[in-house]
C-alpha positions, 0 to 999 in steps of 0.5 A: 296951653297957649292962647292960640291953642285954647282958641283953637280948641274953643272954636272946635268945641263950639263948632261941634255943639252947633253941628249937634244943636236942634233948637234954631235959636240956640244954633243961631247963638252958637253960630254967632259965637263961632263967628266971633271966635274966628274973627278974633283969630283972624284979627290976631293973625293979621296983627302978627303979619303986620308986626313981621 
């Protein structure tokens, strides 16, 4: 599995967990984690665009 594939699967897993979470504190942690994952993906895409 490639890095991008793992990252893609990971954000989906975190998103699914967040959609089912009932505890507000746990939900907030999941949302922060999801945001970090998506920001890293965007940074990686931006870097790829700059290198082409």
